[in-house]
PLY file of the C-alpha trace (Angstrom):
ply
format ascii 1.0
element vertex 475
property float x
property float y
property float z
element edge 474
property int vertex1
property int vertex2
end_header
27.93 35.97 -20.34
26.05 37.50 -23.28
26.74 34.40 -25.33
25.36 32.12 -22.62
22.38 34.38 -22.09
21.61 34.27 -25.82
21.67 30.47 -25.89
19.47 30.30 -22.78
17.00 32.65 -24.47
16.96 30.49 -27.59
16.04 27.46 -25.46
12.78 29.21 -24.62
12.11 31.08 -27.87
13.26 28.68 -30.61
10.60 25.98 -29.92
7.97 28.66 -30.63
9.64 29.86 -33.84
10.53 26.65 -35.65
10.48 28.08 -39.18
12.69 31.00 -38.22
15.02 28.62 -36.38
15.39 26.41 -39.45
15.74 29.34 -41.84
18.68 30.57 -39.79
20.21 27.09 -39.91
19.87 26.81 -36.17
20.78 23.12 -36.00
23.98 23.58 -37.96
25.05 26.54 -35.85
24.35 24.76 -32.56
26.22 21.62 -33.66
29.15 23.74 -34.79
29.11 25.49 -31.43
29.12 22.09 -29.69
32.10 21.07 -31.78
33.95 24.14 -30.54
32.96 23.28 -26.96
34.57 19.88 -27.37
37.72 21.21 -28.99
40.92 21.91 -27.11
41.08 25.55 -28.13
42.20 27.69 -25.21
39.35 29.36 -23.38
39.56 31.40 -20.22
36.42 31.82 -18.17
36.08 32.60 -14.50
32.58 31.13 -14.16
31.42 33.93 -11.90
28.24 34.80 -13.81
24.82 33.24 -13.35
24.88 31.30 -16.61
28.57 30.54 -16.33
28.32 28.58 -13.09
30.67 25.63 -13.14
32.51 26.86 -16.21
35.67 28.18 -14.60
38.56 27.49 -16.96
36.46 25.20 -19.21
33.59 25.20 -21.70
31.10 23.18 -19.67
28.71 26.11 -19.28
28.55 26.65 -23.06
28.09 22.93 -23.68
25.35 22.65 -21.07
23.24 25.46 -22.55
23.79 24.28 -26.12
22.55 20.80 -25.17
19.55 22.32 -23.40
18.67 24.09 -26.64
18.95 20.87 -28.65
16.90 18.98 -26.08
14.14 21.59 -26.27
14.02 21.29 -30.07
14.08 17.48 -30.11
11.27 17.30 -27.55
8.99 19.07 -30.03
8.93 15.78 -31.98
8.99 17.81 -35.17
10.19 15.39 -37.81
11.69 18.14 -39.96
13.89 19.35 -37.11
14.87 15.84 -36.01
15.60 14.64 -39.53
17.80 17.67 -40.13
19.73 16.93 -36.94
20.26 13.28 -37.90
21.40 14.20 -41.39
24.03 16.46 -39.86
25.42 13.58 -37.78
24.07 14.66 -34.41
23.88 11.12 -33.01
27.51 10.33 -33.81
28.68 13.74 -32.57
26.87 13.39 -29.23
28.21 9.87 -28.71
31.70 11.23 -29.36
31.20 13.99 -26.78
29.96 11.44 -24.24
32.97 9.18 -24.81
35.31 12.14 -24.51
33.76 13.08 -21.15
34.20 9.50 -19.94
37.85 9.46 -20.95
38.53 12.81 -19.24
36.66 12.73 -15.92
36.27 15.98 -14.02
35.32 15.35 -10.41
35.47 19.05 -9.57
32.51 19.85 -11.83
30.81 16.48 -11.42
27.26 17.82 -11.12
27.46 19.73 -14.43
29.11 16.79 -16.18
26.28 14.50 -15.06
23.70 16.97 -16.37
25.50 17.12 -19.73
25.58 13.32 -19.96
21.89 13.07 -19.09
20.96 15.63 -21.75
23.02 13.81 -24.38
21.21 10.53 -23.72
17.81 12.22 -23.71
18.51 13.94 -27.03
19.69 10.72 -28.64
16.64 8.88 -27.28
14.31 11.47 -28.78
16.02 11.20 -32.16
16.19 7.39 -32.33
12.76 6.48 -31.00
10.56 4.79 -33.65
13.36 4.89 -36.26
15.28 1.67 -36.84
17.87 3.29 -39.12
18.75 5.82 -36.44
19.01 3.06 -33.86
21.50 1.37 -36.15
23.50 4.60 -36.22
23.49 4.56 -32.41
25.04 1.10 -32.76
27.62 -0.58 -30.59
29.31 2.66 -29.54
26.07 3.86 -28.05
25.53 0.54 -26.27
29.02 0.82 -24.78
28.31 4.18 -23.17
24.99 2.84 -21.84
26.73 -0.11 -20.21
29.40 2.20 -18.80
26.79 4.32 -17.04
24.90 1.31 -15.72
28.06 0.00 -14.07
28.18 3.09 -11.85
28.73 2.42 -8.17
25.25 1.98 -6.61
26.29 4.11 -3.62
26.50 7.14 -5.91
22.77 6.89 -6.65
22.16 8.34 -3.20
24.73 11.12 -3.52
22.26 13.67 -4.87
24.61 14.88 -7.61
22.44 13.70 -10.49
23.35 10.02 -10.81
19.70 8.99 -10.45
18.70 11.31 -13.30
21.55 9.94 -15.41
20.38 6.38 -14.76
16.83 7.32 -15.73
18.16 8.80 -18.97
20.21 5.66 -19.58
17.22 3.36 -19.12
15.22 5.57 -21.46
17.97 5.34 -24.07
17.88 1.52 -23.83
14.18 1.64 -24.53
14.45 4.11 -27.41
17.85 3.34 -28.96
18.44 -0.39 -28.42
15.13 -2.24 -28.27
13.80 -3.10 -31.70
17.23 -3.07 -33.33
18.36 -6.70 -33.35
22.09 -6.05 -33.89
22.12 -3.65 -30.94
20.08 -6.07 -28.83
22.48 -8.91 -29.57
25.48 -6.74 -28.76
23.80 -5.63 -25.53
23.30 -9.29 -24.58
26.87 -10.21 -25.52
28.19 -7.50 -23.23
26.11 -8.97 -20.36
23.68 -6.09 -20.42
20.90 -8.27 -18.99
23.13 -9.15 -16.04
23.72 -5.45 -15.37
20.00 -4.70 -15.65
19.20 -7.40 -13.11
21.96 -6.12 -10.83
20.32 -2.69 -10.84
16.91 -4.28 -10.32
18.27 -6.18 -7.31
19.14 -2.85 -5.67
15.44 -2.69 -4.84
15.10 0.94 -5.93
11.37 1.33 -6.50
11.80 4.35 -8.78
13.75 2.23 -11.30
11.84 -1.05 -11.06
9.04 -0.10 -13.42
11.38 0.95 -16.22
13.72 -2.01 -15.81
10.88 -4.55 -15.78
9.40 -2.97 -18.90
12.76 -3.21 -20.65
13.10 -6.84 -19.55
9.69 -7.65 -21.00
10.65 -6.15 -24.36
14.00 -7.94 -24.35
12.24 -11.27 -23.79
10.98 -11.06 -27.38
14.58 -11.85 -28.30
15.02 -15.65 -28.05
18.55 -15.22 -26.69
17.38 -13.32 -23.62
15.95 -16.26 -21.65
19.34 -17.97 -21.34
20.91 -14.80 -19.93
18.07 -14.30 -17.45
18.32 -17.89 -16.22
22.10 -17.68 -15.93
22.12 -14.55 -13.76
22.98 -14.90 -10.09
22.76 -12.19 -7.49
23.92 -12.04 -3.90
23.88 -15.38 -2.06
23.11 -17.16 -5.34
19.77 -15.44 -5.87
18.16 -16.28 -9.21
16.15 -13.99 -11.45
12.95 -15.90 -10.66
13.55 -15.49 -6.93
14.21 -11.77 -7.39
11.00 -11.26 -9.35
8.95 -13.15 -6.77
10.50 -11.04 -4.02
9.52 -7.87 -5.88
6.00 -9.24 -6.35
5.64 -9.88 -2.61
6.97 -6.45 -1.80
4.41 -4.88 -4.10
1.64 -6.95 -2.49
2.79 -5.81 0.93
2.62 -2.16 -0.13
-0.86 -2.76 -1.54
-1.95 -4.36 1.74
-2.62 -7.83 0.34
-3.00 -10.35 3.18
-1.81 -13.95 3.05
-2.13 -16.91 5.38
0.80 -18.93 6.71
0.91 -20.93 3.47
1.07 -17.80 1.31
-2.53 -18.02 0.11
-4.37 -14.75 -0.43
-7.01 -14.44 2.28
-8.54 -11.02 1.72
-9.52 -11.15 -1.94
-13.17 -11.79 -1.20
-13.22 -9.60 1.90
-13.14 -6.32 0.05
-14.34 -3.42 2.21
-16.88 -0.86 1.16
-18.61 -2.91 -1.57
-22.36 -2.99 -2.02
-24.41 -5.89 -3.38
-24.26 -4.29 -6.83
-20.46 -4.11 -6.56
-20.24 -7.81 -5.70
-22.45 -8.64 -8.67
-20.02 -6.74 -10.87
-17.10 -8.48 -9.15
-18.45 -11.83 -10.37
-18.10 -10.60 -13.94
-14.59 -9.31 -13.25
-13.55 -12.74 -11.93
-14.69 -14.34 -15.17
-13.65 -11.54 -17.51
-11.01 -13.60 -19.29
-13.45 -16.48 -19.85
-16.05 -14.07 -21.22
-13.47 -12.48 -23.50
-12.38 -15.83 -24.90
-16.00 -16.83 -25.41
-16.67 -13.55 -27.19
-13.77 -14.13 -29.57
-14.92 -17.64 -30.40
-18.45 -16.38 -30.91
-17.17 -13.79 -33.38
-15.27 -16.52 -35.22
-18.42 -18.64 -35.36
-20.50 -15.72 -36.66
-17.92 -14.89 -39.34
-17.97 -18.51 -40.51
-21.75 -18.35 -40.80
-21.69 -15.01 -42.62
-19.20 -16.31 -45.17
-21.29 -19.46 -45.69
-18.43 -21.72 -44.71
-18.97 -25.24 -43.47
-16.38 -26.42 -40.95
-15.40 -30.07 -40.95
-17.05 -32.32 -38.39
-14.21 -32.17 -35.86
-13.98 -28.37 -36.04
-17.73 -28.09 -35.77
-17.76 -30.21 -32.61
-14.98 -28.10 -31.12
-16.85 -24.88 -31.89
-20.04 -26.25 -30.38
-18.18 -27.42 -27.27
-16.50 -24.04 -26.79
-19.79 -22.22 -27.33
-21.56 -24.46 -24.85
-18.78 -23.98 -22.29
-19.04 -20.21 -22.65
-22.80 -20.35 -22.21
-22.43 -22.53 -19.11
-19.98 -20.04 -17.60
-22.45 -17.26 -18.29
-25.28 -19.22 -16.65
-23.09 -20.02 -13.66
-22.19 -16.36 -13.18
-25.83 -15.33 -13.57
-26.84 -17.91 -10.95
-24.15 -16.68 -8.57
-25.30 -13.11 -9.08
-28.89 -14.11 -8.30
-27.76 -15.83 -5.11
-25.86 -12.72 -4.07
-28.89 -10.51 -4.69
-31.17 -12.86 -2.73
-28.64 -13.10 0.07
-28.43 -9.34 0.24
-32.23 -9.10 0.33
-32.39 -11.58 3.23
-29.66 -9.67 5.01
-31.60 -6.44 4.57
-34.71 -8.07 6.09
-32.69 -9.36 9.05
-31.15 -5.96 9.60
-34.60 -4.39 9.48
-35.91 -6.89 12.03
-32.99 -6.15 14.33
-33.78 -2.45 14.15
-37.44 -3.09 14.97
-36.44 -5.38 17.86
-34.25 -2.66 19.31
-37.11 -0.17 19.02
-39.54 -2.57 20.73
-37.07 -3.29 23.51
-36.53 0.40 24.08
-40.30 1.01 24.28
-40.76 -1.91 26.67
-37.99 -0.66 28.94
-39.54 2.79 28.92
-42.97 1.35 29.78
-41.53 -0.70 32.63
-39.71 2.34 34.00
-42.91 4.40 33.83
-44.91 1.65 35.53
-42.32 1.32 38.30
-42.42 5.06 38.86
-46.23 5.03 39.00
-46.19 2.23 41.59
-43.66 4.14 43.67
-45.81 7.26 43.58
-48.88 5.22 44.54
-47.13 3.71 47.58
-45.83 7.05 48.80
-49.09 8.94 48.32
-51.71 6.38 49.44
-51.47 4.56 52.78
-53.77 1.77 51.65
-51.58 1.06 48.67
-48.51 1.10 50.93
-50.07 -1.42 53.33
-51.11 -3.64 50.47
-47.58 -3.57 49.07
-46.22 -4.37 52.53
-48.49 -7.40 52.85
-47.49 -8.64 49.43
-43.84 -8.21 50.36
-44.21 -10.19 53.59
-46.13 -12.90 51.78
-43.37 -13.17 49.17
-40.75 -13.42 51.91
-42.64 -16.18 53.73
-43.22 -18.13 50.54
-39.51 -18.03 49.78
-38.51 -19.57 53.12
-37.68 -23.22 53.60
-40.82 -24.88 55.01
-39.27 -27.86 56.82
-37.09 -26.91 59.76
-34.49 -29.35 61.10
-34.78 -30.36 64.75
-32.77 -28.45 67.36
-31.99 -25.78 64.78
-31.68 -22.16 65.82
-33.22 -19.64 63.44
-32.44 -15.96 63.56
-34.93 -13.36 62.38
-33.97 -11.73 59.11
-36.59 -8.99 59.08
-36.49 -5.99 61.36
-39.81 -5.32 62.98
-41.36 -1.91 62.92
-40.02 -0.92 59.51
-42.33 1.11 57.29
-40.55 0.47 54.01
-41.70 -1.62 51.10
-38.27 -2.36 49.70
-36.12 -5.36 50.70
-34.06 -4.69 53.84
-30.61 -6.04 54.59
-30.55 -9.20 56.68
-29.71 -8.54 60.36
-28.88 -11.20 62.97
-28.61 -10.58 66.75
-25.61 -12.52 68.10
-24.56 -12.70 71.80
-20.93 -11.69 72.07
-18.32 -12.02 74.84
-17.21 -8.64 76.21
-13.91 -7.35 74.90
-12.56 -6.74 78.37
-12.75 -10.48 79.06
-10.98 -11.50 75.85
-8.21 -8.96 76.13
-8.82 -7.42 72.73
-7.62 -8.50 69.28
-4.01 -9.00 70.49
-4.89 -11.35 73.36
-3.01 -14.33 71.90
0.22 -12.43 71.19
3.28 -11.63 73.24
2.35 -7.97 73.11
-0.92 -8.72 74.92
0.91 -10.60 77.69
3.27 -7.67 78.21
0.29 -5.35 78.59
-1.44 -7.46 81.31
0.42 -5.94 84.31
-0.43 -2.49 83.13
-4.10 -3.40 82.96
-4.09 -4.72 86.55
-3.02 -8.34 86.40
-5.07 -11.41 85.55
-8.48 -11.69 84.07
-11.34 -10.57 86.23
-14.47 -12.58 86.83
-17.58 -10.83 85.68
-21.24 -11.44 86.20
-23.42 -12.82 83.54
-25.52 -9.69 83.67
-22.56 -7.60 82.56
-22.47 -9.23 79.17
-23.48 -6.99 76.37
-25.27 -7.77 73.19
-23.86 -6.68 69.91
-25.69 -6.60 66.63
-23.58 -7.70 63.74
-24.96 -7.33 60.22
-24.74 -10.46 58.11
0 1
1 2
2 3
3 4
4 5
5 6
6 7
7 8
8 9
9 10
10 11
11 12
12 13
13 14
14 15
15 16
16 17
17 18
18 19
19 20
20 21
21 22
22 23
23 24
24 25
25 26
26 27
27 28
28 29
29 30
30 31
31 32
32 33
33 34
34 35
35 36
36 37
37 38
38 39
39 40
40 41
41 42
42 43
43 44
44 45
45 46
46 47
47 48
48 49
49 50
50 51
51 52
52 53
53 54
54 55
55 56
56 57
57 58
58 59
59 60
60 61
61 62
62 63
63 64
64 65
65 66
66 67
67 68
68 69
69 70
70 71
71 72
72 73
73 74
74 75
75 76
76 77
77 78
78 79
79 80
80 81
81 82
82 83
83 84
84 85
85 86
86 87
87 88
88 89
89 90
90 91
91 92
92 93
93 94
94 95
95 96
96 97
97 98
98 99
99 100
100 101
101 102
102 103
103 104
104 105
105 106
106 107
107 108
108 109
109 110
110 111
111 112
112 113
113 114
114 115
115 116
116 117
117 118
118 119
119 120
120 121
121 122
122 123
123 124
124 125
125 126
126 127
127 128
128 129
129 130
130 131
131 132
132 133
133 134
134 135
135 136
136 137
137 138
138 139
139 140
140 141
141 142
142 143
143 144
144 145
145 146
146 147
147 148
148 149
149 150
150 151
151 152
152 153
153 154
154 155
155 156
156 157
157 158
158 159
159 160
160 161
161 162
162 163
163 164
164 165
165 166
166 167
167 168
168 169
169 170
170 171
171 172
172 173
173 174
174 175
175 176
176 177
177 178
178 179
179 180
180 181
181 182
182 183
183 184
184 185
185 186
186 187
187 188
188 189
189 190
190 191
191 192
192 193
193 194
194 195
195 196
196 197
197 198
198 199
199 200
200 201
201 202
202 203
203 204
204 205
205 206
206 207
207 208
208 209
209 210
210 211
211 212
212 213
213 214
214 215
215 216
216 217
217 218
218 219
219 220
220 221
221 222
222 223
223 224
224 225
225 226
226 227
227 228
228 229
229 230
230 231
231 232
232 233
233 234
234 235
235 236
236 237
237 238
238 239
239 240
240 241
241 242
242 243
243 244
244 245
245 246
246 247
247 248
248 249
249 250
250 251
251 252
252 253
253 254
254 255
255 256
256 257
257 258
258 259
259 260
260 261
261 262
262 263
263 264
264 265
265 266
266 267
267 268
268 269
269 270
270 271
271 272
272 273
273 274
274 275
275 276
276 277
277 278
278 279
279 280
280 281
281 282
282 283
283 284
284 285
285 286
286 287
287 288
288 289
289 290
290 291
291 292
292 293
293 294
294 295
295 296
296 297
297 298
298 299
299 300
300 301
301 302
302 303
303 304
304 305
305 306
306 307
307 308
308 309
309 310
310 311
311 312
312 313
313 314
314 315
315 316
316 317
317 318
318 319
319 320
320 321
321 322
322 323
323 324
324 325
325 326
326 327
327 328
328 329
329 330
330 331
331 332
332 333
333 334
334 335
335 336
336 337
337 338
338 339
339 340
340 341
341 342
342 343
343 344
344 345
345 346
346 347
347 348
348 349
349 350
350 351
351 352
352 353
353 354
354 355
355 356
356 357
357 358
358 359
359 360
360 361
361 362
362 363
363 364
364 365
365 366
366 367
367 368
368 369
369 370
370 371
371 372
372 373
373 374
374 375
375 376
376 377
377 378
378 379
379 380
380 381
381 382
382 383
383 384
384 385
385 386
386 387
387 388
388 389
389 390
390 391
391 392
392 393
393 394
394 395
395 396
396 397
397 398
398 399
399 400
400 401
401 402
402 403
403 404
404 405
405 406
406 407
407 408
408 409
409 410
410 411
411 412
412 413
413 414
414 415
415 416
416 417
417 418
418 419
419 420
420 421
421 422
422 423
423 424
424 425
425 426
426 427
427 428
428 429
429 430
430 431
431 432
432 433
433 434
434 435
435 436
436 437
437 438
438 439
439 440
440 441
441 442
442 443
443 444
444 445
445 446
446 447
447 448
448 449
449 450
450 451
451 452
452 453
453 454
454 455
455 456
456 457
457 458
458 459
459 460
460 461
461 462
462 463
463 464
464 465
465 466
466 467
467 468
468 469
469 470
470 471
471 472
472 473
473 474
């Protein structure tokens, strides 16, 4: 436990005391300790302590903390420390440890083993990055362990034991230890490494896509890569091009890009929250590449003039054509910007007019309401005004009636006499109605009515005309 605690302390202290660490030959001691961890010397540990977790009957705890110390030192990017490690054969030793772990799997302590493997790859990546000679030392043996990890069952990536971290470390080691070293790249391609990369990419794990696509871009500098990419086939015969397009559409969907039924982008110009100034800037963004190309050609033209060089006639015509095209693009963009500014100004005027119209309408409605209220008060407080309003109402009613009356037509009065109101009254018609007792009620035509006749005293009774009642029914 004291030994493990000492190594854990060094992981925090040694990066702050680099000179003291080197003067004590820290790298040599740690590598020697790692060599002992890998040896088959008998070691009995119960793994009950805090630092000894997972180290029951093995040396995994010691190896884990020793690798943590090395990782902390390598991450300093101190060239003196890293060069000393490489001179002492750290890359080869770590690859050997990794291969030994692969050949002797330990499922019981799987989580610690995965952490050890991840640390090994991270340390090697830190040592080999930006150094071709160290990448050559990593060589084919290193590529083999990378391919072994990448062939891991995809289901284990969701197990939570550290397989995702190990895959991240593996992808980082491809970037730092393989790319840029042509022998390693060729060996990676020969071992169908591109196929394995595309298989992992096809898993549609967003957290890995960025790294894998970056690695693919770098590999494409190798002329042999294109053939491997085109030859790859995924599930249901999916090609690499189809996979990349699928990833592109997925990214667009997450970004909220809208397309029509033909796949055309429909919301590029309908960007929310942009002012007129923003749209003016957007015009420049649309033509940024054209402006950049024109700027480069303009610099070339200016350099030719400064050096007093005379291009041949054909080159001169080409330069003039390119310059003119760039100027035309600039004029076109300037014209479009002017149109946008004018359009925005017109829109502002229209919006202002709409606001004024709303204000005027509101004032007019208020004036009409006030005038109506004043008229109502005048009618209720002055009898002369009330009579005058009544006469005007009757005159309006008479003028609205149909002047020509058909012959033999019966007209019913629609105005109740004796009313003292000056508001329109509901139409009322006086209609002569047959008494209910003669009709037998609403059920007279049903069997139920016939059954009730004896109870009511037999047949219908004759009544006098004077007994008829009049009933007013509103229409």
